[in-house]
N, C-alpha and C positions, 0 to 999 in steps of 0.2 A: 429478362435482369438479373441485377444481382442481388445474394440471398442479404440479409440486413445485418449488419454485423453487431455482434453482442460480448459485453464486457460482467466479469463480475470483481465486486469492488469488497472485499471485507472492511468493515467496520466502518460502516459508511450512512451510517445513525448519524452521524454527529463531524463537526470537526473537517481535516482535508480528503478523509472518507468520500466523505454528504458532497462537497463543493468539488471534489475530482468526478463523483455520479451528474451532476447536474452539468460540467462541461458538456462530459463521454454524452451528455444526452443533448447539449447542441450541437453537437459534432456527428449526429445522426445516429448512435448506437441505441439499442436497445440495452436495459439496466438491469440487472441482477444485483442485490439490494444485500448487505448482512448487518447483524448487529448483535450482541448476546446481549445487552438491556436496554439499549434506547430504544425504544419501541414506538416510544411517539417521536421520535427524531424518525425511526423508519417510517411514518404514518405520513409525516410531513413532506418527505423527501419523497414518496410514492406520487403522490397527489403532485407534486411541482413538477416531477416527470412524464407524469401522464398529460398535465397541461401543454408540455413540451411537446407531445404528439409524439411519443412514443411507450412502447412496452414495459412493461417493468412489473416484475416480482422479488419478497423479501424471501432469505431465509432468516434463521436463528439461531445460532451455538455458541457453547462457552469452547473458544478455538485452544486452551490448554488442555481441553482433553480430543485425543486420538477418534475417538469411536466418536465425540460431536462432529468432527471436519470429518469423517468416513461418510454417517447422515446424512448430514451437507452436501456430499457429492452425488450422494444416491440418490437425493432430492434435485439436484440440480438435472442428473442426467436422464431421470423420470423427465423433465419437462422440455430438456432441447437437446438438441441430437450431435453441434457443436458450440465450440466455444471460442472466439476469436482473442481475447484479450483476459488474462487474471492480473487482478491489481492487486497483491498481499500488501495489505495497506495497516492492515488493525495492529495497535499498535500499544502497550503501558510506557510510562515517564515514572519510575519511582524514584523520589530523592532518600535519599537516604548518609548518613556518615560514616565514614567506616565502618565503625564501634557499633552503629544502628543496624546496618544489615542482616540480615536472617536470614537461617534456610527457605522461608516460605518465602519473603523479598528476590531474593537471589533467583529459585525456580519457577517464579510466576515470570518475571520477566525474559527468562530464555526460553519458555515456554512460550509466550503469548508473543513474542519479538521474533525467533529464530526457527523455532521447533512450526510451529502451526505453517511459516511459510511452506517448508517441506512437504508436510504431510497435506496441505491444501494444494501446492499442486502436481502431490503423485493423486490423489482421488482425483483431479480434473486430466490430468494428464492426455485420458483416450479420447475427451470433447477437445482441448487444446490441438494435438494429432492432427483430428478429422477437418479441424480449418486451418492447419500449415500456421497456429495464433504465434502467441507470444506472453508471454511473465513478463510484469516489472512490480522487483519486490520493491517495500519501503526502507530506506536503509536510515544516515543520518549522519550528518557531518559530526556526530557524537561517537559515531563507528573508525570514525580517523582517529579524533585527538579524544583525550582524557578533559571528563571536564568536572567539575570539584561537587562533591558528595551525589555522583552519578555511576558510581563503579557497575553494578547490575546491566544499566542501561545500554552504557559505554561496551561491554563486553559484549552483547545480544545484538548489537548494529557491528560491533566488527564484523561476529557473526554471519551475519545476513551479507556481507560482503564476500566472503568465501561461500560461502553459501551459493549464492548468484553464479560463482565463476562456475562452482562444482556441477551446478545445474543446469548450464548452458553446455558445459562439456560434456554431459548424459546427456542430453535431450538433443542436441544436435546430430542431423538440420533441423528436424522435423520444426520441433517448438526454440524458439530464441528467448533467450532469458536474460535482461539485465537490470541496472537499479536503479533508483533516484535516490542521492543521500539531500535532503534537506536539510539547510541550517533554519533561525528563525522566521517564521511562517506564521504571519498572522492573517489570522480567519477572521471573517465578520463578526461586533461582537466581545475581540480579545487586544482591541488597540489599546481601553487604558491600561491593560495589565502591566507591571513591569516587567520592563528586556531588558536582555543588556543591549548598550547604547549603540544606534545606528553607525555611529563615528565609525563605530571598532572596521568598520565590515569596506574593505574598497569599493563596494559600490555606494556607500553613505546611503543606506535606505535599507528596508525589512522587505522581504520576500513579499510577493502575495500568492495567493490559490492559483491564480490568471498564471504564475512565474510556474510555479508546479506543475500545471498541467502545459505547458508547451513543452518542458521537459518531453514529459509524460509521452506526449504525443508526435515528437519528435524518434522515440526509442517505439514506440509501435508503430508507426504511420511512414512516417520519414525518414527511413532506411530498412531494409531488408537483410544487411551484411555485419550487422553487429549485431555480436551476442557479450556475454561475461564482460559486461561494460560498466563500469558505477560510475555516472553521471551528477556529480556537486551541483546543488540547485541551491547555495549560500553568499552568493553577493560577493566571492572571492575570497571569503573566509578562509579558507582552505592554505588560498595564498602566502599567509602572513604568518 
């Protein structure tokens, strides 16, 4: 009997990370959740995933701190012997005009969006090797093109693109490393927020969590010979 697959998703107490956790659970994966401060969201996600019949547990920590990342790695390693998929999803989206960017804003964006992805992968590499597993980093369409008032974010996500390629080379052939680069993905509850017009995208609509999950599943399950690839999930926005 095949061993149950297991995925760890950072930043899965809310938004896209939480929706990805539900999608993986529906696919038959056991789930490891993570949040820093979204404790209520973690509890709700755990309950829903258990209702889907999957095993689940959660870890918490500040991913801007390498010491916290290493502790999380130790907690997970104490409970499981292998990890099939790591999704480095946790991220921040600071908005600040050029003159208003502070060292704190800059460092926090790079620490959470880029540095944490490297050190989390490093901490869990033994478990990923045991499963010959894979990593999916969450980059962004903003890693390819600049957005007004988002310089630290753009730089941090551009860093994820290079980090993905570099880690793919470093960890092959045992661990595949790829990334998704979402554009505007609307999660439940955010439909009423202001967004750039969908008419600007060739696909003429916003993305859904299902669209992102499909891309993640392609990189995790749909191929065994792709590594170092960045897959845009942006409705063709990067083509114009």
